[in-house]
N, C-alpha and C positions, 0 to 999 in steps of 0.2 A: 330841255334841258340840256345844258351843254355836258359833253362827255371827254375826259380829261384822258387823251392819246399821246404819249410822247411821240415827237414829230423826227425826232435825233436821232433814232435808232436804224439802223439798215434793216435789222426785221420787220420792224412794223412796215417798214416803206415798203420789203416787196408782200410780205407775208399781207396788206393791207390794200394793196393796189392794183385793182385787175388793169390797169393800161399797161401795166408792165409786159404782160403775155404777149403782145403783138411786136415787142421790140423784137431786134435780132441777137442772138446769144450773147456778140462780143459787146453789147451796150450793157445786158444784164452782168457778164463778168466786170466789167467796168463801172458799173454801181455797186455792187458788190464789195468792192476793193476802194472806193473812194466811202464808202458807208464805213468798211470798220476804220479807214484811215482817221478821217473825221471823227468820228467818235471815240477810238483810243486820244486824240489828242484835245479832244473836249472835256473829259474827264479830271475833274479835280483830283487835287491827293488823296482827300477823305474820301472823295466819292472811289477810288483806285483801291481805299484800303476796306472800304466796303464791297465791292468786288470780290479781292481776293477772301474776304472771309465769305463768300459762297451765300450771304444773305441777299445779294440784288444780283439781277442781268446784267451785263456787260455795261451798257448806258448807266449804273451806278443810281437810278432814281427809283425802278420799277421790280418794289420786293420780290422774293421767291414765296412763293403761297403753298407751293406743292413739288413734290418731288415723283416722280416715274423711272425706275431704271431697269435699263436691259442688258441681255451678254450681246457681245461683240466680239467678233474676230479678229486679233490683230492683220488687217492687210497692206499692201504694200503701199510705198510713199504716195503714188500718186493718186491712190482710191481712200488712200489717209486723210491727204489735201482734201479731197471731194466730197468726203464723209463728214470732217468736222467741220464746216463750216455750219456756222450758223446762218445764214442768209440764203440757204437754197430753199426749192420747192413753192412756187408762185402758184398764184391761183388758177392757172390756165391747167399747168401741169397736174395740181390736186383732184379739179373736174373733171379731167380725163383720165383719171387713173379707174375715180370714183364711177364714172360712167360706163367704164370699161369693165367693172367689176359688179354692178349691178345685171350687166348683159352674163353675167357667168363665164368672162373672156377673163385670161389673166392681163396685167397689166401690159401696155407697151413695151418692146425691149427698147434698149440703149439704141443709139442712130449707129448707124455703122460706120459713120467718121471717123469714130474714136474704138479702132479695132483693139486696144489695149483693157479698155471698160470691158468690154463688151467680152472680150475671154476672162477675166475676170468676174465677172457675173455669171458666165455659164461654172464655171471652175467653184462656186459657190454651192453647199449643199442645199437639196432640198427644201429642207425644212426648214433652214434660218431664211431663205429667201421668203416662204412661205409670210413666217412672224415679221419680216421685216417689212411686206407690202400690208399686212394686218395694223402694224403700229404706225404707218404712214397713213392710210384710210383713217384709224382713232385718231390720228392727231390732227389730222384736216377737219374729222366732226368736231373737236374740241375748237378748233378756230373756228369753225363756221357757228360753236357756242358762243363766242366772242373771248374767248382765254385767249390769252399770249403765251406763247411758247419758244423757251430758247434749249438747243442741243447744247453738249459738251461730253463729247467723246476723247478728248486730248488732256485725260486728267491722270493723277498719281496711282489711281486705281485700275492695274490692267485688267483689261477683258471686261468692264462694265461701264456702261452710256446713262448720260444721264438727261431727263428731258428735266427741264424747269418751267414750271408752271406759273404764270402772272394772271391774278384777277383785276381787268381795268374797275373803274369806278361804277360807269355803266351796268357790269355784270354783277359786283354786288348788292345795287340797288335791285337790278331785278330780281335778282334770285333771295336777297333777304327779303323781299315782298313773297315771292311764293312760299318760303319757308314762314314764314307769319313772326319773325322774330322781332323779340320787344327790345326796343332799343329807347335809351333815356332822352326825353322829351327839355325843352328849355326850362321848361314849367318847372320849380322845383317848393317843395312843401318843407312843413315842419313836422317832425315825427312825434308825436304824443308820448311824453314820458310818466311814466311813474309818480304818482303825487302820494303826501300821507307817511305813514309808517313804511311803507312799500317802498317806498323811495328811499327812506335813510338806509334801511337794511340793506337795497342794493347798492348804494352808495360805499356803505361797510364793506360789502363783500368786493364791489370792485376794487377796493384800495388793498383791501387784505389778500387779494388774488394778484397787483398787480405785478409784482415779478414772476408771476407764471405764465403773463401775456407774450406773445412772439414781438419782434422789436418790426411790423409791420404798418403800413399804413390800413391797410384792409381790416385789422383787426380793432383799430381802435373806434369805438365808439362815434357815430352820426346822429347830429340832431335833425338835419337836413336833409334830403332824399330825391333825385329826380322821379318824376312823374314818367313812367314807361307806356309807349304806345307802339303797337305794330308796327315795323315800317311800311312807308307806303310812299312811291315815288311821287304822287301828284299831293301829299302834304309833306313835303321836305322843308317845309318853313315852319312847322312843328319843332325839326330837329335843330340842334346845334352843330351845324357843320362847316365851324370856321375854318377847324382842323381836318380835312377829309383823309387824311394819311392815319389819320389814329381814332377817327368816328368808328370803321372795319379790326378789332385787334386782332393780331397774329390766330388767334384762336378761333375768332367767328370766318376769319378770311379760309382757315383751312378748311372750315367744315362746310363753307360756300361750294370750294373747287369740289372737294370729294362729293360733294350734293349734282355737280355738274356731272363730274365721274359716272358715275352710278344712272344717271339720265342718257349718258352717250352712250351707243351701240357701234357695233363695228360689224355690219354685214357681210363682208369678203367669204367666210365660209360658210356653210349649207347653212348655218343659222346662225342669227342676232348673237354677238361676245357683247358683254356686258365688261367694267374694267376686272371682277372677283374674276369670269371665265377667261381671262384676258393673264391674269398672276396664276391660274391653276394652270393654262397651257403653256407657258414660259415664254409669252410674247413679252411679259413684263417681269422680271423679275422681284419688283419691290414696287413699293406705294407708299409713300409716311412724307406728313410735314413736317418742316424743320424745327430743332429747337431755336429759343433766342439767342444765346452765343453759349459760352463755354462756363463751367462753374470755377474753376479753380484756375490758377498759376496766374503767370504776373503780367500787369496792365491788363487788366481784364474788366471791361468796363459794363459798369451796372447794366443789370438786366434781370425779371424776374425769376428764370432760372436760377440766376446766382444767391439769389435772395431765398430763396424755396429750398438751396442746397445747405445754406448755412442758417436760417431759422426753422427748418422743419426735417430737413433729412440728417442732420449734426446728430450723431448719439450724444457730445453735449449738452444738448437741449430737450433729455428725454422726460425730462419734469417740467416742460411746458405745455401750455395747451397747440393745439394747430391751428397753422394759419389757414383755416378751411376757407375765407375769402380769397385768398390768392392761390391755393390751391384748383378753386372753381375756375377763376380767373386764367389762369396757365392751362387747364388741364378740361377743363367741362365740367356739367355739372353732375354729371353722371359719374365720375371718379369721384368728384368732390362730393357726393352724399356718401360712396362707400367710404372714404375717409371719416366723413361725419358721422357715421353707423360705427365703424369701429373706436372712434375717440371715445363715442357714449358708452356704448359698451361695456372697454376698458374701466372707464370712469364709474359705471355702476359696479363695477367686480370690486371695487374698493370696500364695500360697505359687506359685500358677501363673503368677501377675503377675511375679514375683521371677525365676522360671526362666525365663519368655518374655523377661524384659530381659537377663539372661545371655546369653541364646541369642544375641539381637540386637545384643549390646554385642560377643560371640566376632564375630561378620561382620563388622561395622565394624574389630575389632584385625585381623584376618587377611585384610582386603579386599586391603591392598597386597601380599602374598605368596601371593596363591590365582596361580598359574602361567599357568588360559588364559585369565584377564582380563587379565594382562601380557603372554602371546602377541598376544592382542585389541590391544591398548592401545599396543605396541611401534611407536615410530617409523617402523620401518622395514617395519613388514607393508604389503607391496605386492599385498594379493590382491585380485582385482577380484571383487566380487557380483554375481549378475545380478540383473537390475530387479524391484522389486517390487508393478509393476502393469504391464499393456499399454499399449506406444504411450507415455505420457506420462511413466511412470518413465524414469530412466537409471540405466546403472551407475556402482555405489556401491563404495566402498573397504573392509572388513571393521574399520579401526580406527576409522570413523565409529559404530560402535554400541559403540565404549569406556565412554562413561557407562552405557549399558544393562546390559553384562556384569558392571562392577562393583557397578551396586545387584544385581543379581541375587543376587550373593553373598551379601547380608546376610542373604537369606532360605534361599539356597538352599546348603549347607555343612552339612557330616557334623553339625553340633550339633541341625540340625532333625529327624533322625532322633532322636536320641535324644528330643528334647522332645516327639514322636509317642506313643513307649512311654509317657514320661513323662506326657503328658495322657491317654492312655488307662488308664494305672494311678488317675489323678487324678481318671477318671469316676466308676471302680469303687470307691476312697473314698470319695468323694462320696455315692453311693448308700448305703453301709452306715452311713457316718458319718448320714446323715438316719434311717435307719431306726434307728439306738439313740437318738435324740433325738427323733424320734417316739413311742418306747416310753417314753421318761421323762416328757416330756408327757402322754401318756397318765396315766401313773403319777398323777402331779401335779395333773392335772384331772380324775380321777375319773371316767378312762374306760376302762380296764380292763374288758374283759366286755359293754363297750357295743355293740350287735349293733343298724347301722340298720335297720328295719321298713320293709316296704313301704308305700311313699307313697298318700294318697288318689287314686284316678285323676283325669287333669285332665278340666275340663270339654268341653274339642275332642275328646277322647277317647269321654266319656260320651254328648256330640251324635252321634260317627259308631256309635254302638251303637245308641241310638235312631232314627235315623233307619233303619238297616237293619232294626229289628225293627218299625217302622211300614212300610216299603215289605212287607214278608212281610203285615205281618197287612192292609194295606189294600191289595191293587192295584188300580188305577184305570190308566185310559188315559191315559198322559202322553208327553210326548217322550219320543225318546232320551237327551237332554240331560238332562231332568229323572229320567229312571230311574237316571243315574250317581250314587250314592252316594258315600262316603267309600273302602268296602272293595271297589265295582265299579270303578273307575278301572285304569285300568294300573298293575301294584304297583309300590308306593312304592321301592321299593330298584330298579328297571328304572328308574325315572325319575331317581332320584336317582345312579345310576353313567353314567347318557344324559348328565345337566347337570356334572357333576362331571370330566366326558372331555371334553366340551366347553367349560368353563373352564379346565382343562389346555390345551387346544388354542390357546383365547385366548391363553395365557401363552407357546405354543411360538411362536404366530405373529409377537407383539410382539418377541419376541427374534430373531426370523427378521427382521423389519424393522429393528429395532439393525444386524443385520451388515450389510444391506444398505447401511444410512445409513456405516457405516466405512467401506465397501469405496469405496463411490462419492464420499463427502468422501477419502476417501486420493486416488483418483484426482486430485477437484480441486484438492488445496492441491500434490501433485505439480507442477500446469498452471503452477502462481503462479510471476511473475516476483519475487515477493520473496526474498531468500536464506534469510533469517532463518526463513520459513514452511516453507520447503522442509524447510532443516535440524531443523524441530519439529514435524510430522507425525505421529510416532506418537505426540508426548506428547499435543497438542492433539485426536487422532483418541479416544485411550484416557481422557484425562480429560471428556471433552464426552458420550462414549458410556456412561460409568459414571454422570453426572449424569443422562441421561436414562433409562438403566434404573432408577435410584432413584426419580425423579419417577414412573413408570408403577407402579414396587411400590408407592407410596405411596398412588396411586390403587386400582388395581387390590387392596391390602389391605382397602379399605371396602366395594367393590364386591363381592367375595367373603364378606365376612362377612356381608353382606344375603344373596347367593345361598345360601352356607352354613342361616342361618336359614329362609329360602322351603321350601328343601329340606328341613328336618327337618320344620317344618310340614306336609308333604307327607304325613309318613308317619304323622302323628297317633299320636306315643307314649302310651305309658297312664299312666306316672307322669312329674313334675316333674325326678325323678334320672334317668331313659330320656331325657327330650327332652335334659337337659343333657350328657349324656355322648354322646348321636349329634350334637348341636349341635356338641361339642369336639373331635371326631373330623373331622368334615367340614371343620369352621376350619382346623383345622390343617394337613391335608392341601393344601388349597387355599393356605393362607396359606405351607407351608412350599414348595412348588414354586413358589409366585412369586416367592419369595425366593430361593431357590438355583438356579434354571437359569440363569440369566446366568451365575451364577459356576461352574457342571457343565457349560457350555459351553466357557467358558475354560481351565476343566481337562483336558476328556477328547477336545475335539473339533476346538478353532482348532487350526489348525496342522496337522492331520493328512488332513484332507479335502483338500488343494489338489493336490494331482498332485504335477508336474515341470515345469522348463522345457521349451518345446517339446509339453507334452503338459497341462494343467492342467485343472483342475475348473474349471466355470462355471456359474454361477445364472441362467435363463432364457436362455443363451446369450450372456449381457453381461458381468454381473458372476464378476469371477475371486475364487474363493476367498482370504480374506486367511491370510497366515500368521504364525506367531510372529517375534519379536527372534531376533538370535541367539542372547542369553543364554536363550531359551525363556521360555515363554509365564507359568513362574510370576512375573515382576514382574510384569504386565498381571493376573495373577490377584488378586498382594497390591492392586495398585490398585481392582479392581473391589470384592473383599472390606470394602477397607478404607472406601472412599464409602460401599457400602449400609450398613456397621454402623454408622458414625458419624451416616449422614444419617438412618437409622431409627433409632439413639438422642436423636438433637437435638431433630429434627423431629418426629418422629410421638410417641413416647415422653415427651419434656420438654413438646415449646412448644405439640404439642395438647393435649397433660393440662393446663395451665396455662390458656392461651388459650380453649379451647374451654368449659368449665366456666364459667369468667367472663365469658364473653360470650353463654351460655343464662341466668345468672343478671341480667345487664343486661337483655335482653328479656323476662323476665319479670316485671323492674320497670315497664318502661316498658308493658306491656298491661295491669299493673293500674293506670296512670294514677297512677301516686306517685313523678309525678319531682321533682314541687315541693320534697320532703323531703330533705333530706342524710341519709345514712346513720347516722349515726350517733342523730339525734332520730328515726328512724325504727324503731332497735333498740330506742329505751326508750319506744315509744310498741303495739310490736304485741309480744303474746304470746308465750309459747314457740312454743305451735303454730300460729303464724301466721309467723313467723320460720321456723321449718322449714319451712313450704311453701316459701318461697321459695329454699331448697336445690336441687341438683341428686338427681334419685332415686339411688336406687345400683341401679344395671346389674348387679351379680355378679364374681365374680372371675375369670371367666373373662377377661378385656382384660387383667388384669394377669397371669395366668400364661401367657398365649399370648406377650406379649414378651416374658418370661423364657426360652420356652421356644426360641423363633426365635432369643435371645442366646446361649442353649446352644448352640445349635446354628454361630453364627460361631463361637463359643469354640472347640467339640471338632471339628468336621467337617473345615473344612480350616485347623486349625491349622499344618500344616505350611508354609505358605505365609505365613500370618501371624503371627508367633511373639508378637506384641505384644496381640492379640486380646485373651487376657485380662486385660492390664492397663486397657484404655477400659474392658472391661465391669466393670471393678471402680471406676472412675472413675463411670461412667455410675449402677450402682447404688447406690453412697452418696450421690449426688443422689435416686435413685429411692427409697429407702425414707425419706427424711425430706419427698418430694413424694407419694409413695401416702397417709405419717401424714397430714400434711396439707390432704390432699383427705378424708381417712376423716375425720377431725377438725371440718375447720372447712367443706369446699364441699360436701358430701354431706347426705341425710338422714339420719338413722340406722338402719342396715341392722337388718332382723329377726333374735338371734340362732338361727346352727343349729348343731347338735352334730356332731360327724365327728370320728372316731378316725385317719385319714391323710388324703393331700389327691386321694385317688381316681385317676381316670384318667391326671391328671396323671404319676403316678410311673412305671405303662407307658409312657408317651412319652418320659418322661428314660430310660428304659432302652434304649428302641429308640434313640433318639437318639443313646446312649453306644454301641449296637453296630453300629449303622454306622458311627460315626462310626472306629473302628478300619478297616472293610475301604476309607472312603475315602480315611484318610491315608495307607493300604500303598497305593494307585493313585496318589497324588499323589506321593508320593516316586519311586515306580515310573517313570510314565509322564510327569508332569507335570514333574518335574525332572531333572536329570543325572548324578544320583547314582549310577543303576547304570550310564549308560555310562561314566563315570570309573573307575569299578571296573571292570567291562571290560578299559577300556584297559588300566589300568594294571596289572593282573594276569595280560592277556593276550596284549597286544600292546605296550606300549610295549620299548623296548631295552635301558632301563636300571630299569626299574620305578618310574618318575617321570611326572608328569603331564604334562613335554614331548613338545609332538606334537601333545598332545590335539585340540586347534583346527584341524589340517590333516588328520587322522584321520578328524573327524565331517563333513566335507566332501568332497562327490562334484562331479566336473566336469562343462561342459556348452559343447558346440560351440555358436556363436552362427548357424553356419548352419542348424542344427536348426530354427531357430526357425521356427513356422508364420507363412504371410501374412499382412499386417495384425497380427502381434502383437509383431513387433520393435521396438524401443527406435527413434524419431525420429531420432536422433541415435547413428550407429553407433561414434564417438568418446568416449574417456575421458580428457582430463586428457591433449587433443592426441595421441594414437597410438589406431590402430584395433584394437578387441577383436577376439579370435578365440575364446579362450576364457575363460567367468565359471565364478565355483563357486557351489554350495546347500548348505544343510543339509539332508544324507539319506546312507543306505549304499547308494551304487548303484553300477554297473560303469560305467567311464572310457568316453568315446566310442569309444576306440581298442580295445577288449576285443573278444571274439569274440561277446560278448551286450550290449551298450550299452547302460545305462540300466535294468539288470534289478538287481534289488534283491541287494547281495551276502551274504558267508555271515555277514558280520558283524551286518549287519541281526538276522540270525535266531538270532547269539549273543546279540547285546543283549535281544533278545525274550524268547529265554528265561530267560536270567538274570529279567527284571525278573517274568516270570510268577513262575518260582521265588521269588522276593521277596515277592511278594505273598501265596502261601500261607503261606511262614514267618512272615511278620510278622504275618500274622492269628493263625494259630493258635498263635505264641511270648505275643501281647499278652494273645488272649483265656484261653489257659492262667493266665496271671499274674492277670488277673482273677478268675479264679476262686479260685485259691489267696488271695486277697485277700477274696475274698467268705465263702469257708472258715472262714479265720484269726479272721477279725472276729465276734463274735456280734452276733445282732440285737436280743439284748435283753441291757443290760450285767447283771455281776451285781448288784449293790447292788441293781438295780431288780427284780431275779428273786426275789432273797433278800426285800425291804419287800412285795410281792405275795403271797408264800407268808407271811407273817407276818399281811397283814392277812387272809387265809381263816381262820387259824386264830384269832385276837382273834376274828373273827364269831362264829364257833361258839363258840367260848367266851362270847361275849356272849348267845349264846341259852341256853344252857346252863341260865347263870347264870338269865336271864328263867323259864324252864322250870321249875326250881327252886324259883325265889323264887313262884312260881305256885301247886307242889302244897305247899310250907307252908304256903303261905296257905290253901287248901281244906281239910290235916289241920289247921291249928288252928281252924277254923273246924266240923269236924265232931263230934257231937256223944260223950262216953263214957259207957260205964256208969260201975255202982257201984263196981266195981274200979278206975276210973283208963283202962280200955284202949278203945281206939277200935274199936267196932263195925265200921269198914270197913276196918282197919288193913290187913287182908290184900290187899283190893284196893289200897290206898294204896301198899302195898307191889311188887304186882306190876306197878303201873301207872310207880311210880319205877324201877325197876330197867332197864327200857331205855333212859330217861334216863342211868343212874350209866353205863352201859354206853357209850355217843352220847359221853358227856363225857369217858369213857377214851380212846378212838378218836382222838375231835378231840384230846387232849394227845398221842396219841402220833405221830397226822399231824401 
């Protein structure tokens, strides 16, 4: 196989030739000088422009596939000239340095004939010297792997050196075969289209949605497809290699170089260091592939990045579908799957939002006909209620809760039960639809049959194993602390459990603190002399407490993210994939508990741990537990849920994502001491790898998925109390898609493309949230709302089968003489008359019965109905979800047929290839005088099995 390696470059001349090691030093300097001179003269204006853009080496031919950056100190002129040369370090000196490193000795010092250089070397800091030695060895190992390197320290970014990496053709072929990359072959087949009624429907839908499709080639329907096969150097004839420069695109080239970087080790330290360890120890400061070009500006050449910016990252195209094919082409399958999932999730929110709005409008339309609300708001309603707090609160009239009762009906009506069932089935439909969409993308992206191989062990894991082996081999007297290695400490899972329980305890403590705030502020406001303040106590306390909870949630989210990472580091997972999955699970548990603990308290605990008048439950013997309003806690739950959800979306998901990256970018510019340049001038002067250096590093997809999973919880878990949650999620996601797109295209360094056939652990978390949502909504409808008490009263206790008298039925009597000493109101009168009896919401016997204040039989009847509803609702909804799961196949029928067709075509392709080889062998075999092949029986015996195989393939 022929290798294409440029010979015109002085870099390749000195880096790949071992003969120069024996030449005199002045000869090498002459070669370097003439190589530079010839290189600069040989560049055409177009190639020179490409070099200035920073996308190519100095020869204008070899593309920069990857960049490594490192910190440099500003040396004197002579040393600067020596270090900025891109043509130093021949094969002899590199092998000599590596040989001395293996013996445990430092590299040889500079020749004494150059005292100026030697004095400068001795004046360098020891750590900088050590980093430079490690870089030299690592870069030498990269060259041994076949990569071509070019350094650039003479840039407009002070203090930063750049190592440009190029993968030649033979390295790309070798690594593509190792990585089992599927590449398109010359074989093209026609994709079977739908026929009949389905085809007509698809045609009509495509015509109707034509304006919604982005103007990119990848999104247009393709009737033919290249047959893909895992790349093999022995079968290069199967692939179209007419244009080798474009056969491996920039995304694939970068992923191949990254794979080589992960395998390459630096052994100069006590333990081997990979690229991750070198980045963590400061030997290199950054590693990233380059973007294809600029996104805006004058005279910008067309490129995929610019196209993505115009057709995907712009807010003006918010109504269009995403160009998922182009996203995958530029960023890789893993990021493509995320945006495909986010797009499908957003589309599925449209019907959920419509139904939620209809449910809300139904509540608005029927609020005036709601009999319980009418009874509470009736002007003749003269029911006197018991005080809401001790001493400071007075008696109050039930009609004062008119506004709360009417507002509660907007979310507590029979339609919310239907909406809860609908959202449970919606979640099941969404999961099934995503599985089908995922399989279709796997087919279109040639990921069928792809299996993720075992990752390389992480450097931290290898260090742990080495420490353990060294401890066994060298048993010396050490302190107890030094004897403890990573595997001898308290087991990591025990530490994680203890720390996670501690963090959850912190969340509970903060929620308890907010409860105390509500209790104390309620009592303080009731003592106010302002009648307006006293009349709006509940609204003020609810709103301020919800805002406090939101601020605490936002702060603890950042804290819990750092704690989860620290706990995962303690575990020392073996591979990056294991590290990521454990980190995701811990982060999800902590953030889920943080976001939903205040909501769970309001939904299931508030108002149920109160006691009764005369025997209230107190905290610290002075704080009386708070009660729900007469309309129930559902309205307060809605307020808390809406403020938390909208606050997280507006502040954390959008404001932080926009503001923090821009702030970090500004800080990096200030640190680079380039404030005197305007941004446009700087962009013109900086090369591509310098411009990308100032972008924000890619931190992974975990934050993006996490915010969407938490949002999915808000949409499904308590949807019975907030039907408008899908609508707000839809509006947020429309902005979120374009915000994330702009961030990936213009604000972040280009991520390394990663292959993936699914969204991994996130799918399991989604299924878990969907299952838990069924149970939580059943309890919300049953215990938080008044749906079950209304049904019990209507069918068991109502004299005429209507809701008249329901309010009076749910309230009990209390004799004010039974108040504990010091707990009664300071003013025993209300509206000028002495109060003898007050009412409170509960099912208890009256004070004149034989068992005063004991729970009545109505309480047990309602409790039994509530528990029965939970059991029936949960089982019915889960059964319906399983039926939906069973009815909808995971793989679309047309995709299943196309995959089957590809297998048959692949077998036929190889059978034809084998037959062609056999015919060629037969034609080259000498014949006897009678014209017969001496080896014909052998040839026939060898061809018979292939014939049978071909027949079997056709039958298959």
